[in-house]
C-alpha positions in Angstrom: 15.6 14.8 -10.6 14.6 16.4 -7.8 12.7 14.2 -5.9 16.1 11.4 -6.7 19.1 14.6 -5.8 16.4 14.5 -2.3 16.2 10.8 -2.2 19.9 10.2 -2.7 20.5 12.7 -0.1 18.8 11.2 2.9 20.1 7.2 1.7 21.5 4.8 4.5 22.6 2.0 2.7 22.0 0.4 5.9 18.3 0.7 5.8 17.9 1.3 1.4 18.9 -0.8 -1.0 19.2 0.2 -4.7 18.5 -2.2 -7.9 19.3 -1.0 -11.0 17.9 -2.1 -14.5 21.9 -2.9 -15.7 23.1 -4.4 -12.6 20.4 -7.0 -12.2 20.9 -8.1 -16.1 24.6 -8.3 -16.5 24.0 -10.2 -12.9 20.6 -11.3 -12.3 21.9 -14.2 -9.1 24.6 -11.9 -7.5 22.2 -8.8 -7.7 18.6 -11.2 -6.3 20.8 -13.1 -3.5 21.9 -9.7 -2.3 18.6 -8.3 -2.3 17.9 -11.3 -0.1 19.8 -10.5 2.0 18.9 -7.3 1.7 16.1 -7.9 3.1 16.7 -11.7 5.9 15.2 -14.0 3.2 17.1 -17.1 2.8 16.8 -18.8 -1.0 18.3 -21.3 -3.0 19.8 -21.2 -6.6 17.0 -23.0 -7.8 14.3 -20.3 -6.6 16.7 -17.4 -7.4 16.7 -19.0 -11.0 13.0 -19.9 -11.1 12.2 -16.5 -10.3 14.8 -15.1 -12.8 13.3 -16.6 -16.0 9.8 -15.6 -14.9 10.5 -11.9 -15.2 12.8 -12.3 -17.7 11.9 -10.3 -20.8 10.9 -13.0 -23.0 8.4 -14.3 -20.2 7.4 -10.4 -19.2 6.6 -9.7 -23.0 4.7 -13.1 -23.8 2.5 -12.0 -20.2 2.7 -8.1 -21.1 1.0 -9.1 -24.6 -1.1 -11.4 -23.8 -2.8 -9.3 -20.6 -3.2 -6.4 -23.7 -5.3 -9.1 -26.0 -7.0 -10.5 -22.9 -8.1 -6.7 -23.2 -8.9 -5.8 -26.8 -6.5 -3.1 -26.9 -4.9 -2.1 -29.8 -2.1 -0.5 -27.3 -1.2 0.0 -24.1 2.7 -2.2 -24.7 5.1 -0.1 -22.4 8.0 -3.0 -22.6 10.4 -1.8 -25.5 13.6 -4.0 -25.7 14.6 -4.6 -22.4 18.3 -3.5 -23.6 20.9 -1.6 -21.4 20.5 1.8 -22.3 18.2 1.6 -24.7 17.3 5.5 -23.3 20.7 6.5 -25.9 18.3 5.2 -29.0 15.1 7.0 -27.8 16.2 9.8 -26.7 18.4 11.8 -29.0 19.0 15.2 -29.6 17.0 18.0 -28.0 15.6 15.2 -25.0 18.9 14.1 -25.0 21.1 17.5 -24.0 17.3 18.2 -21.7 18.1 15.4 -19.7 21.7 15.6 -19.3 21.0 19.3 -18.1 18.1 19.2 -15.8 19.3 15.5 -13.7 22.3 15.1 -15.0 23.7 15.0 -11.6 22.3 12.7 -10.5 22.1 10.4 -12.3 26.0 10.4 -12.4 25.8 9.6 -8.9 23.6 6.4 -9.9 26.5 5.3 -12.1 24.4 6.4 -15.6 
């Protein structure tokens, strides 16, 4: 929380492009287009859609499964369900209270 609070203090919209998972899930083409514009890069909608499909949850989960399988590890999967707000079902009770107490202000400032 302290890191993000400090980071937000120096946030300059001209030199920083904040990309939130939720925004990418809701409007992926528009968000990638916005990010490309920030970087000064031009890409066609077909190129953007190709990148989005290549990085979709389904595609990334399959790549992760293959990497874990190739390494003969029994565990190592870090992706859960790739759902917006999934943390609400993972964190409960005391854990959720602690996050709210420690990071509630910065989470609110970031739109959570």
